[in-house]
N, CA, C and O atoms as a GROMACS GRO file, in nm:
protein
  568
    1MET      N    1  31.486  23.475 -11.526
    1MET     CA    2  31.494  23.334 -11.557
    1MET      C    3  31.397  23.256 -11.470
    1MET      O    4  31.373  23.291 -11.354
    2GLU      N    5  31.343  23.151 -11.526
    2GLU     CA    6  31.247  23.068 -11.454
    2GLU      C    7  31.319  22.984 -11.348
    2GLU      O    8  31.422  22.922 -11.374
    3LYS      N    9  31.262  22.982 -11.228
    3LYS     CA   10  31.316  22.902 -11.119
    3LYS      C   11  31.231  22.777 -11.101
    3LYS      O   12  31.109  22.780 -11.119
    4ALA      N   13  31.296  22.667 -11.063
    4ALA     CA   14  31.226  22.540 -11.039
    4ALA      C   15  31.138  22.554 -10.915
    4ALA      O   16  31.184  22.598 -10.810
    5THR      N   17  31.012  22.515 -10.929
    5THR     CA   18  30.918  22.522 -10.817
    5THR      C   19  30.840  22.392 -10.808
    5THR      O   20  30.844  22.309 -10.899
    6ASN      N   21  30.768  22.374 -10.697
    6ASN     CA   22  30.688  22.253 -10.678
    6ASN      C   23  30.597  22.230 -10.798
    6ASN      O   24  30.537  22.323 -10.851
    7GLY      N   25  30.588  22.105 -10.839
    7GLY     CA   26  30.507  22.068 -10.954
    7GLY      C   27  30.585  22.064 -11.083
    7GLY      O   28  30.540  22.002 -11.180
    8ASP      N   29  30.701  22.130 -11.088
    8ASP     CA   30  30.785  22.126 -11.209
    8ASP      C   31  30.855  21.991 -11.220
    8ASP      O   32  30.902  21.936 -11.121
    9THR      N   33  30.861  21.939 -11.341
    9THR     CA   34  30.945  21.823 -11.368
    9THR      C   35  31.080  21.877 -11.411
    9THR      O   36  31.089  21.958 -11.503
   10VAL      N   37  31.184  21.831 -11.344
   10VAL     CA   38  31.319  21.883 -11.367
   10VAL      C   39  31.411  21.769 -11.411
   10VAL      O   40  31.388  21.652 -11.381
   11ARG      N   41  31.516  21.807 -11.482
   11ARG     CA   42  31.622  21.714 -11.521
   11ARG      C   43  31.752  21.769 -11.464
   11ARG      O   44  31.788  21.883 -11.489
   12VAL      N   45  31.821  21.684 -11.386
   12VAL     CA   46  31.937  21.728 -11.310
   12VAL      C   47  32.053  21.631 -11.330
   12VAL      O   48  32.036  21.510 -11.316
   13HIS      N   49  32.169  21.685 -11.363
   13HIS     CA   50  32.292  21.605 -11.357
   13HIS      C   51  32.342  21.614 -11.214
   13HIS      O   52  32.336  21.720 -11.152
   14TYR      N   53  32.392  21.502 -11.161
   14TYR     CA   54  32.436  21.501 -11.023
   14TYR      C   55  32.554  21.407 -11.002
   14TYR      O   56  32.573  21.312 -11.078
   15THR      N   57  32.631  21.434 -10.901
   15THR     CA   58  32.727  21.340 -10.846
   15THR      C   59  32.705  21.341 -10.696
   15THR      O   60  32.706  21.447 -10.633
   16ALA      N   61  32.684  21.223 -10.639
   16ALA     CA   62  32.654  21.209 -10.497
   16ALA      C   63  32.771  21.142 -10.427
   16ALA      O   64  32.822  21.039 -10.471
   17ARG      N   65  32.814  21.202 -10.317
   17ARG     CA   66  32.932  21.154 -10.244
   17ARG      C   67  32.900  21.131 -10.096
   17ARG      O   68  32.812  21.195 -10.038
   18LEU      N   69  32.976  21.038 -10.036
   18LEU     CA   70  32.971  21.015  -9.892
   18LEU      C   71  33.066  21.112  -9.822
   18LEU      O   72  33.135  21.190  -9.888
   19GLU      N   73  33.070  21.106  -9.690
   19GLU     CA   74  33.154  21.195  -9.611
   19GLU      C   75  33.301  21.187  -9.651
   19GLU      O   76  33.372  21.288  -9.647
   20ASP      N   77  33.347  21.067  -9.690
   20ASP     CA   78  33.488  21.049  -9.725
   20ASP      C   79  33.518  21.084  -9.870
   20ASP      O   80  33.631  21.066  -9.916
   21GLY      N   81  33.419  21.134  -9.944
   21GLY     CA   82  33.438  21.172 -10.083
   21GLY      C   83  33.407  21.063 -10.183
   21GLY      O   84  33.407  21.088 -10.304
   22ALA      N   85  33.380  20.941 -10.136
   22ALA     CA   86  33.350  20.830 -10.226
   22ALA      C   87  33.218  20.856 -10.299
   22ALA      O   88  33.118  20.893 -10.236
   23VAL      N   89  33.218  20.836 -10.430
   23VAL     CA   90  33.098  20.855 -10.511
   23VAL      C   91  33.008  20.732 -10.497
   23VAL      O   92  33.053  20.619 -10.517
   24PHE      N   93  32.880  20.755 -10.464
   24PHE     CA   94  32.785  20.644 -10.458
   24PHE      C   95  32.678  20.654 -10.566
   24PHE      O   96  32.595  20.564 -10.579
   25GLY      N   97  32.679  20.761 -10.643
   25GLY     CA   98  32.583  20.776 -10.751
   25GLY      C   99  32.620  20.895 -10.838
   25GLY      O  100  32.668  20.997 -10.789
   26THR      N  101  32.596  20.880 -10.968
   26THR     CA  102  32.623  20.990 -11.060
   26THR      C  103  32.543  20.971 -11.187
   26THR      O  104  32.509  20.859 -11.226
   27SER      N  105  32.514  21.083 -11.253
   27SER     CA  106  32.449  21.077 -11.384
   27SER      C  107  32.553  21.100 -11.494
   27SER      O  108  32.519  21.109 -11.612
   28GLU      N  109  32.681  21.111 -11.453
   28GLU     CA  110  32.788  21.130 -11.551
   28GLU      C  111  32.783  21.015 -11.650
   28GLU      O  112  32.768  20.899 -11.611
   29ARG      N  113  32.795  21.046 -11.776
   29ARG     CA  114  32.789  20.948 -11.886
   29ARG      C  115  32.653  20.880 -11.898
   29ARG      O  116  32.642  20.770 -11.952
   30SER      N  117  32.547  20.947 -11.848
   30SER     CA  118  32.412  20.893 -11.866
   30SER      C  119  32.315  21.010 -11.872
   30SER      O  120  32.355  21.126 -11.866
   31GLU      N  121  32.190  20.979 -11.884
   31GLU     CA  122  32.086  21.082 -11.888
   31GLU      C  123  32.074  21.148 -11.752
   31GLU      O  124  32.100  21.085 -11.650
   32PRO      N  125  32.034  21.274 -11.749
   32PRO     CA  126  32.010  21.340 -11.620
   32PRO      C  127  31.897  21.271 -11.544
   32PRO      O  128  31.811  21.207 -11.603
   33LEU      N  129  31.900  21.285 -11.414
   33LEU     CA  130  31.793  21.237 -11.327
   33LEU      C  131  31.672  21.326 -11.350
   33LEU      O  132  31.683  21.449 -11.347
   34GLU      N  133  31.555  21.264 -11.373
   34GLU     CA  134  31.433  21.340 -11.395
   34GLU      C  135  31.335  21.309 -11.283
   34GLU      O  136  31.311  21.192 -11.251
   35PHE      N  137  31.279  21.412 -11.224
   35PHE     CA  138  31.179  21.394 -11.120
   35PHE      C  139  31.092  21.519 -11.112
   35PHE      O  140  31.127  21.625 -11.165
   36THR      N  141  30.979  21.506 -11.044
   36THR     CA  142  30.887  21.618 -11.026
   36THR      C  143  30.902  21.669 -10.882
   36THR      O  144  30.890  21.593 -10.786
   37LEU      N  145  30.930  21.798 -10.871
   37LEU     CA  146  30.946  21.858 -10.738
   37LEU      C  147  30.816  21.844 -10.659
   37LEU      O  148  30.709  21.882 -10.706
   38GLY      N  149  30.828  21.790 -10.538
   38GLY     CA  150  30.712  21.775 -10.451
   38GLY      C  151  30.646  21.639 -10.455
   38GLY      O  152  30.551  21.615 -10.381
   39ASP      N  153  30.695  21.548 -10.542
   39ASP     CA  154  30.626  21.418 -10.552
   39ASP      C  155  30.689  21.308 -10.468
   39ASP      O  156  30.641  21.194 -10.472
   40SER      N  157  30.793  21.337 -10.391
   40SER     CA  158  30.857  21.241 -10.300
   40SER      C  159  30.928  21.126 -10.370
   40SER      O  160  30.953  21.023 -10.307
   41SER      N  161  30.959  21.141 -10.498
   41SER     CA  162  31.029  21.033 -10.568
   41SER      C  163  31.179  21.033 -10.542
   41SER      O  164  31.247  20.934 -10.568
   42VAL      N  165  31.232  21.143 -10.489
   42VAL     CA  166  31.372  21.151 -10.448
   42VAL      C  167  31.375  21.208 -10.306
   42VAL      O  168  31.275  21.261 -10.258
   43ILE      N  169  31.489  21.196 -10.241
   43ILE     CA  170  31.499  21.242 -10.102
   43ILE      C  171  31.466  21.390 -10.089
   43ILE      O  172  31.488  21.469 -10.181
   44GLN      N  173  31.414  21.426  -9.973
   44GLN     CA  174  31.369  21.564  -9.948
   44GLN      C  175  31.482  21.664  -9.965
   44GLN      O  176  31.461  21.771 -10.022
   45GLY      N  177  31.601  21.633  -9.917
   45GLY     CA  178  31.713  21.726  -9.927
   45GLY      C  179  31.750  21.759 -10.070
   45GLY      O  180  31.789  21.872 -10.099
   46LEU      N  181  31.737  21.662 -10.159
   46LEU     CA  182  31.765  21.686 -10.301
   46LEU      C  183  31.656  21.775 -10.360
   46LEU      O  184  31.687  21.868 -10.436
   47GLN      N  185  31.532  21.749 -10.328
   47GLN     CA  186  31.423  21.835 -10.375
   47GLN      C  187  31.442  21.979 -10.326
   47GLN      O  188  31.426  22.074 -10.403
   48ASP      N  189  31.476  21.993 -10.199
   48ASP     CA  190  31.496  22.127 -10.142
   48ASP      C  191  31.611  22.200 -10.212
   48ASP      O  192  31.604  22.321 -10.234
   49ALA      N  193  31.717  22.126 -10.246
   49ALA     CA  194  31.834  22.187 -10.311
   49ALA      C  195  31.801  22.235 -10.452
   49ALA      O  196  31.850  22.340 -10.494
   50VAL      N  197  31.720  22.161 -10.524
   50VAL     CA  198  31.689  22.195 -10.663
   50VAL      C  199  31.583  22.306 -10.670
   50VAL      O  200  31.585  22.388 -10.762
   51ARG      N  201  31.491  22.307 -10.573
   51ARG     CA  202  31.387  22.410 -10.572
   51ARG      C  203  31.452  22.547 -10.568
   51ARG      O  204  31.535  22.575 -10.482
   52GLY      N  205  31.416  22.633 -10.662
   52GLY     CA  206  31.471  22.768 -10.669
   52GLY      C  207  31.589  22.782 -10.764
   52GLY      O  208  31.632  22.894 -10.792
   53MET      N  209  31.642  22.670 -10.814
   53MET     CA  210  31.752  22.678 -10.910
   53MET      C  211  31.699  22.720 -11.047
   53MET      O  212  31.581  22.698 -11.077
   54THR      N  213  31.784  22.778 -11.130
   54THR     CA  214  31.750  22.812 -11.268
   54THR      C  215  31.827  22.720 -11.361
   54THR      O  216  31.931  22.666 -11.323
   55VAL      N  217  31.776  22.702 -11.482
   55VAL     CA  218  31.841  22.616 -11.581
   55VAL      C  219  31.983  22.665 -11.605
   55VAL      O  220  32.007  22.784 -11.626
   56GLY      N  221  32.078  22.570 -11.601
   56GLY     CA  222  32.219  22.602 -11.620
   56GLY      C  223  32.293  22.628 -11.490
   56GLY      O  224  32.416  22.630 -11.487
   57GLU      N  225  32.219  22.648 -11.382
   57GLU     CA  226  32.282  22.674 -11.253
   57GLU      C  227  32.340  22.546 -11.194
   57GLU      O  228  32.281  22.438 -11.206
   58SER      N  229  32.456  22.558 -11.131
   58SER     CA  230  32.521  22.446 -11.063
   58SER      C  231  32.544  22.484 -10.918
   58SER      O  232  32.562  22.601 -10.884
   59LYS      N  233  32.542  22.382 -10.831
   59LYS     CA  234  32.574  22.406 -10.691
   59LYS      C  235  32.608  22.275 -10.623
   59LYS      O  236  32.577  22.166 -10.673
   60THR      N  237  32.671  22.288 -10.508
   60THR     CA  238  32.702  22.173 -10.424
   60THR      C  239  32.626  22.192 -10.294
   60THR      O  240  32.625  22.301 -10.237
   61THR      N  241  32.563  22.084 -10.247
   61THR     CA  242  32.484  22.092 -10.125
   61THR      C  243  32.510  21.971 -10.037
   61THR      O  244  32.530  21.860 -10.086
   62SER      N  245  32.511  21.994  -9.908
   62SER     CA  246  32.524  21.885  -9.811
   62SER      C  247  32.386  21.853  -9.756
   62SER      O  248  32.308  21.943  -9.726
   63ILE      N  249  32.358  21.725  -9.742
   63ILE     CA  250  32.228  21.680  -9.696
   63ILE      C  251  32.248  21.585  -9.578
   63ILE      O  252  32.315  21.483  -9.592
   64GLY      N  253  32.191  21.620  -9.464
   64GLY     CA  254  32.201  21.537  -9.346
   64GLY      C  255  32.102  21.422  -9.350
   64GLY      O  256  32.012  21.420  -9.434
   65PRO      N  257  32.119  21.325  -9.261
   65PRO     CA  258  32.032  21.207  -9.259
   65PRO      C  259  31.883  21.238  -9.252
   65PRO      O  260  31.803  21.169  -9.315
   66ASP      N  261  31.844  21.342  -9.176
   66ASP     CA  262  31.702  21.372  -9.161
   66ASP      C  263  31.636  21.414  -9.292
   66ASP      O  264  31.515  21.400  -9.307
   67GLN      N  265  31.714  21.465  -9.387
   67GLN     CA  266  31.661  21.506  -9.517
   67GLN      C  267  31.701  21.406  -9.627
   67GLN      O  268  31.677  21.430  -9.745
   68ALA      N  269  31.762  21.294  -9.585
   68ALA     CA  270  31.807  21.194  -9.683
   68ALA      C  271  31.737  21.061  -9.653
   68ALA      O  272  31.619  21.044  -9.683
   69PHE      N  273  31.809  20.967  -9.594
   69PHE     CA  274  31.755  20.833  -9.572
   69PHE      C  275  31.728  20.804  -9.425
   69PHE      O  276  31.711  20.688  -9.386
   70GLY      N  277  31.723  20.909  -9.345
   70GLY     CA  278  31.688  20.896  -9.205
   70GLY      C  279  31.805  20.853  -9.118
   70GLY      O  280  31.911  20.816  -9.169
   71PRO      N  281  31.785  20.859  -8.988
   71PRO     CA  282  31.891  20.816  -8.896
   71PRO      C  283  31.903  20.664  -8.897
   71PRO      O  284  31.808  20.593  -8.931
   72ARG      N  285  32.019  20.617  -8.860
   72ARG     CA  286  32.038  20.473  -8.846
   72ARG      C  287  31.966  20.429  -8.718
   72ARG      O  288  31.982  20.492  -8.613
   73ARG      N  289  31.888  20.323  -8.728
   73ARG     CA  290  31.808  20.275  -8.615
   73ARG      C  291  31.852  20.134  -8.576
   73ARG      O  292  31.846  20.041  -8.656
   74GLU      N  293  31.896  20.121  -8.452
   74GLU     CA  294  31.941  19.990  -8.404
   74GLU      C  295  31.825  19.891  -8.391
   74GLU      O  296  31.847  19.770  -8.395
   75ASP      N  297  31.702  19.941  -8.376
   75ASP     CA  298  31.588  19.850  -8.366
   75ASP      C  299  31.556  19.783  -8.500
   75ASP      O  300  31.471  19.694  -8.506
   76LEU      N  301  31.622  19.824  -8.606
   76LEU     CA  302  31.604  19.760  -8.737
   76LEU      C  303  31.714  19.658  -8.766
   76LEU      O  304  31.723  19.605  -8.877
   77VAL      N  305  31.797  19.631  -8.665
   77VAL     CA  306  31.901  19.528  -8.675
   77VAL      C  307  31.857  19.415  -8.581
   77VAL      O  308  31.830  19.438  -8.464
   78PHE      N  309  31.852  19.293  -8.635
   78PHE     CA  310  31.805  19.183  -8.552
   78PHE      C  311  31.874  19.053  -8.591
   78PHE      O  312  31.928  19.039  -8.701
   79GLU      N  313  31.871  18.961  -8.499
   79GLU     CA  314  31.937  18.832  -8.518
   79GLU      C  315  31.830  18.724  -8.534
   79GLU      O  316  31.730  18.724  -8.463
   80VAL      N  317  31.853  18.632  -8.629
   80VAL     CA  318  31.762  18.520  -8.650
   80VAL      C  319  31.842  18.391  -8.650
   80VAL      O  320  31.963  18.391  -8.673
   81GLU      N  321  31.774  18.284  -8.623
   81GLU     CA  322  31.838  18.152  -8.631
   81GLU      C  323  31.872  18.124  -8.777
   81GLU      O  324  31.790  18.148  -8.866
   82ARG      N  325  31.990  18.074  -8.800
   82ARG     CA  326  32.034  18.046  -8.937
   82ARG      C  327  31.936  17.954  -9.009
   82ARG      O  328  31.914  17.968  -9.129
   83GLY      N  329  31.878  17.860  -8.937
   83GLY     CA  330  31.782  17.767  -8.995
   83GLY      C  331  31.651  17.830  -9.037
   83GLY      O  332  31.573  17.767  -9.108
   84SER      N  333  31.624  17.953  -8.994
   84SER     CA  334  31.498  18.018  -9.032
   84SER      C  335  31.506  18.081  -9.171
   84SER      O  336  31.403  18.123  -9.226
   85LEU      N  337  31.626  18.088  -9.228
   85LEU     CA  338  31.639  18.140  -9.365
   85LEU      C  339  31.597  18.034  -9.465
   85LEU      O  340  31.607  17.915  -9.436
   86PRO      N  341  31.550  18.075  -9.582
   86PRO     CA  342  31.516  17.977  -9.684
   86PRO      C  343  31.639  17.889  -9.716
   86PRO      O  344  31.752  17.937  -9.714
   87PRO      N  345  31.617  17.761  -9.745
   87PRO     CA  346  31.729  17.668  -9.765
   87PRO      C  347  31.819  17.702  -9.885
   87PRO      O  348  31.934  17.659  -9.889
   88ASN      N  349  31.768  17.778  -9.980
   88ASN     CA  350  31.848  17.813 -10.098
   88ASN      C  351  31.941  17.932 -10.075
   88ASN      O  352  32.014  17.971 -10.166
   89ILE      N  353  31.939  17.991  -9.955
   89ILE     CA  354  32.023  18.107  -9.926
   89ILE      C  355  32.144  18.063  -9.845
   89ILE      O  356  32.132  18.004  -9.737
   90ASP      N  357  32.261  18.092  -9.900
   90ASP     CA  358  32.387  18.068  -9.830
   90ASP      C  359  32.429  18.201  -9.770
   90ASP      O  360  32.485  18.285  -9.841
   91PRO      N  361  32.404  18.223  -9.641
   91PRO     CA  362  32.427  18.355  -9.583
   91PRO      C  363  32.574  18.394  -9.581
   91PRO      O  364  32.660  18.316  -9.540
   92GLU      N  365  32.600  18.518  -9.625
   92GLU     CA  366  32.734  18.574  -9.614
   92GLU      C  367  32.721  18.723  -9.591
   92GLU      O  368  32.624  18.786  -9.635
   93ILE      N  369  32.818  18.780  -9.521
   93ILE     CA  370  32.814  18.922  -9.489
   93ILE      C  371  32.808  19.004  -9.617
   93ILE      O  372  32.885  18.981  -9.711
   94GLY      N  373  32.717  19.101  -9.620
   94GLY     CA  374  32.700  19.188  -9.736
   94GLY      C  375  32.591  19.142  -9.831
   94GLY      O  376  32.548  19.219  -9.918
   95LEU      N  377  32.545  19.018  -9.817
   95LEU     CA  378  32.438  18.968  -9.905
   95LEU      C  379  32.312  19.047  -9.878
   95LEU      O  380  32.272  19.067  -9.764
   96ARG      N  381  32.248  19.092  -9.987
   96ARG     CA  382  32.124  19.170  -9.975
   96ARG      C  383  32.007  19.080 -10.009
   96ARG      O  384  32.007  19.009 -10.110
   97LEU      N  385  31.908  19.084  -9.924
   97LEU     CA  386  31.786  19.005  -9.939
   97LEU      C  387  31.667  19.098  -9.941
   97LEU      O  388  31.679  19.219  -9.917
   98GLU      N  389  31.552  19.041  -9.971
   98GLU     CA  390  31.428  19.118  -9.970
   98GLU      C  391  31.325  19.042  -9.888
   98GLU      O  392  31.297  18.926  -9.915
   99TYR      N  393  31.270  19.110  -9.788
   99TYR     CA  394  31.165  19.051  -9.707
   99TYR      C  395  31.031  19.102  -9.759
   99TYR      O  396  31.013  19.222  -9.778
  100ARG      N  397  30.940  19.010  -9.783
  100ARG     CA  398  30.807  19.050  -9.831
  100ARG      C  399  30.703  19.016  -9.725
  100ARG      O  400  30.676  18.899  -9.696
  101HIS      N  401  30.647  19.121  -9.668
  101HIS     CA  402  30.539  19.105  -9.572
  101HIS      C  403  30.409  19.116  -9.650
  101HIS      O  404  30.396  19.204  -9.736
  102PRO      N  405  30.312  19.030  -9.622
  102PRO     CA  406  30.184  19.039  -9.694
  102PRO      C  407  30.127  19.181  -9.687
  102PRO      O  408  30.131  19.244  -9.581
  103ASN      N  409  30.076  19.229  -9.797
  103ASN     CA  410  30.011  19.360  -9.808
  103ASN      C  411  30.103  19.479  -9.782
  103ASN      O  412  30.056  19.584  -9.739
  104SER      N  413  30.234  19.465  -9.806
  104SER     CA  414  30.323  19.579  -9.789
  104SER      C  415  30.433  19.576  -9.894
  104SER      O  416  30.449  19.478  -9.968
  105GLN      N  417  30.508  19.684  -9.899
  105GLN     CA  418  30.620  19.694  -9.992
  105GLN      C  419  30.731  19.598  -9.948
  105GLN      O  420  30.743  19.569  -9.829
  106PRO      N  421  30.811  19.548 -10.042
  106PRO     CA  422  30.925  19.466 -10.003
  106PRO      C  423  31.026  19.549  -9.923
  106PRO      O  424  31.045  19.668  -9.950
  107ILE      N  425  31.090  19.486  -9.827
  107ILE     CA  426  31.187  19.553  -9.741
  107ILE      C  427  31.325  19.495  -9.770
  107ILE      O  428  31.347  19.376  -9.750
  108PRO      N  429  31.419  19.579  -9.818
  108PRO     CA  430  31.555  19.529  -9.840
  108PRO      C  431  31.627  19.507  -9.707
  108PRO      O  432  31.617  19.589  -9.615
  109ILE      N  433  31.699  19.396  -9.699
  109ILE     CA  434  31.771  19.360  -9.577
  109ILE      C  435  31.913  19.320  -9.617
  109ILE      O  436  31.934  19.256  -9.720
  110THR      N  437  32.010  19.357  -9.535
  110THR     CA  438  32.150  19.321  -9.559
  110THR      C  439  32.199  19.233  -9.445
  110THR      O  440  32.173  19.262  -9.328
  111ILE      N  441  32.268  19.126  -9.480
  111ILE     CA  442  32.329  19.040  -9.378
  111ILE      C  443  32.457  19.109  -9.330
  111ILE      O  444  32.545  19.140  -9.410
  112THR      N  445  32.466  19.132  -9.198
  112THR     CA  446  32.582  19.202  -9.144
  112THR      C  447  32.672  19.114  -9.058
  112THR      O  448  32.785  19.153  -9.029
  113ASP      N  449  32.624  18.996  -9.018
  113ASP     CA  450  32.707  18.904  -8.942
  113ASP      C  451  32.651  18.763  -8.957
  113ASP      O  452  32.530  18.744  -8.968
  114VAL      N  453  32.742  18.666  -8.957
  114VAL     CA  454  32.701  18.526  -8.971
  114VAL      C  455  32.782  18.444  -8.871
  114VAL      O  456  32.904  18.456  -8.864
  115SER      N  457  32.711  18.359  -8.795
  115SER     CA  458  32.779  18.262  -8.709
  115SER      C  459  32.728  18.124  -8.747
  115SER      O  460  32.648  18.110  -8.840
  116GLU      N  461  32.773  18.023  -8.676
  116GLU     CA  462  32.726  17.888  -8.708
  116GLU      C  463  32.576  17.873  -8.684
  116GLU      O  464  32.509  17.798  -8.754
  117SER      N  465  32.524  17.946  -8.585
  117SER     CA  466  32.383  17.928  -8.550
  117SER      C  467  32.293  18.045  -8.582
  117SER      O  468  32.171  18.027  -8.589
  118THR      N  469  32.349  18.166  -8.600
  118THR     CA  470  32.264  18.283  -8.622
  118THR      C  471  32.313  18.368  -8.739
  118THR      O  472  32.426  18.356  -8.786
  119VAL      N  473  32.223  18.455  -8.784
  119VAL     CA  474  32.252  18.552  -8.889
  119VAL      C  475  32.197  18.686  -8.841
  119VAL      O  476  32.084  18.694  -8.793
  120THR      N  477  32.278  18.791  -8.854
  120THR     CA  478  32.233  18.925  -8.816
  120THR      C  479  32.187  18.997  -8.942
  120THR      O  480  32.260  19.002  -9.042
  121LEU      N  481  32.066  19.051  -8.937
  121LEU     CA  482  32.004  19.119  -9.050
  121LEU      C  483  31.985  19.267  -9.017
  121LEU      O  484  31.950  19.302  -8.904
  122ASP      N  485  32.009  19.352  -9.114
  122ASP     CA  486  31.995  19.497  -9.096
  122ASP      C  487  31.899  19.548  -9.203
  122ASP      O  488  31.927  19.539  -9.322
  123SER      N  489  31.786  19.603  -9.158
  123SER     CA  490  31.688  19.655  -9.254
  123SER      C  491  31.693  19.807  -9.267
  123SER      O  492  31.603  19.867  -9.326
  124ASN      N  493  31.798  19.871  -9.212
  124ASN     CA  494  31.821  20.013  -9.236
  124ASN      C  495  31.857  20.031  -9.384
  124ASN      O  496  31.917  19.942  -9.445
  125HIS      N  497  31.823  20.146  -9.440
  125HIS     CA  498  31.871  20.179  -9.574
  125HIS      C  499  32.024  20.186  -9.564
  125HIS      O  500  32.076  20.236  -9.465
  126PRO      N  501  32.097  20.138  -9.666
  126PRO     CA  502  32.244  20.142  -9.659
  126PRO      C  503  32.301  20.282  -9.637
  126PRO      O  504  32.413  20.296  -9.588
  127LEU      N  505  32.227  20.386  -9.671
  127LEU     CA  506  32.275  20.523  -9.652
  127LEU      C  507  32.214  20.592  -9.530
  127LEU      O  508  32.234  20.711  -9.509
  128ALA      N  509  32.139  20.517  -9.449
  128ALA     CA  510  32.080  20.574  -9.328
  128ALA      C  511  32.191  20.622  -9.234
  128ALA      O  512  32.293  20.555  -9.216
  129GLY      N  513  32.168  20.738  -9.176
  129GLY     CA  514  32.263  20.794  -9.081
  129GLY      C  515  32.383  20.862  -9.144
  129GLY      O  516  32.473  20.908  -9.073
  130ARG      N  517  32.386  20.870  -9.275
  130ARG     CA  518  32.503  20.927  -9.345
  130ARG      C  519  32.475  21.069  -9.390
  130ARG      O  520  32.363  21.103  -9.429
  131ASP      N  521  32.580  21.152  -9.385
  131ASP     CA  522  32.576  21.285  -9.445
  131ASP      C  523  32.616  21.269  -9.591
  131ASP      O  524  32.716  21.203  -9.621
  132LEU      N  525  32.540  21.329  -9.680
  132LEU     CA  526  32.563  21.316  -9.824
  132LEU      C  527  32.592  21.452  -9.885
  132LEU      O  528  32.542  21.554  -9.838
  133THR      N  529  32.674  21.453  -9.989
  133THR     CA  530  32.702  21.575 -10.063
  133THR      C  531  32.665  21.552 -10.208
  133THR      O  532  32.705  21.453 -10.269
  134PHE      N  533  32.588  21.646 -10.264
  134PHE     CA  534  32.546  21.638 -10.403
  134PHE      C  535  32.601  21.757 -10.481
  134PHE      O  536  32.584  21.872 -10.440
  135GLU      N  537  32.666  21.729 -10.592
  135GLU     CA  538  32.702  21.831 -10.689
  135GLU      C  539  32.591  21.828 -10.793
  135GLU      O  540  32.566  21.724 -10.853
  136LEU      N  541  32.525  21.940 -10.814
  136LEU     CA  542  32.404  21.945 -10.897
  136LEU      C  543  32.418  22.045 -11.010
  136LEU      O  544  32.483  22.149 -10.997
  137GLU      N  545  32.356  22.012 -11.123
  137GLU     CA  546  32.339  22.108 -11.232
  137GLU      C  547  32.198  22.090 -11.285
  137GLU      O  548  32.162  21.981 -11.330
  138LEU      N  549  32.117  22.196 -11.280
  138LEU     CA  550  31.983  22.190 -11.334
  138LEU      C  551  31.992  22.205 -11.485
  138LEU      O  552  32.028  22.311 -11.536
  139VAL      N  553  31.959  22.098 -11.555
  139VAL     CA  554  31.973  22.093 -11.701
  139VAL      C  555  31.849  22.146 -11.770
  139VAL      O  556  31.857  22.215 -11.873
  140GLU      N  557  31.732  22.114 -11.713
  140GLU     CA  558  31.607  22.149 -11.784
  140GLU      C  559  31.491  22.150 -11.687
  140GLU      O  560  31.486  22.070 -11.594
  141ILE      N  561  31.397  22.239 -11.710
  141ILE     CA  562  31.266  22.234 -11.646
  141ILE      C  563  31.172  22.196 -11.760
  141ILE      O  564  31.153  22.272 -11.855
  142VAL      N  565  31.114  22.078 -11.749
  142VAL     CA  566  31.035  22.022 -11.858
  142VAL      C  567  30.897  22.085 -11.863
  142VAL      O  568  30.816  22.050 -11.949
   0.00000   0.00000   0.00000
């Protein structure tokens, strides 16, 4: 049987869970996730797990932060004066914003604390520092 290798475009059904078992992503009731092995469009740990699988094969794999969204970095958490936010933003904990630096990709930021005078912003990926578990089924090698 043909095994998935770098350069192959694959279609994978998946369910992704956090350490506590909570599902944060799934292809259940939708089309399989399609990506090309080696193109960096999905996290490295997922690519590594699918590489070598055959069509119809299923497996469960655990992926640590270094092969997923990286470690959580405290230097990416910072406090700003509430007045420095655009006037149309009413800051509240959990609100997700996007910072656009000239000549770069937009950076997603989450508000993690709000006081009368300051707002704490976190630009870590929401899954940074987390261990993830993926249940995978290789549906097709395109």
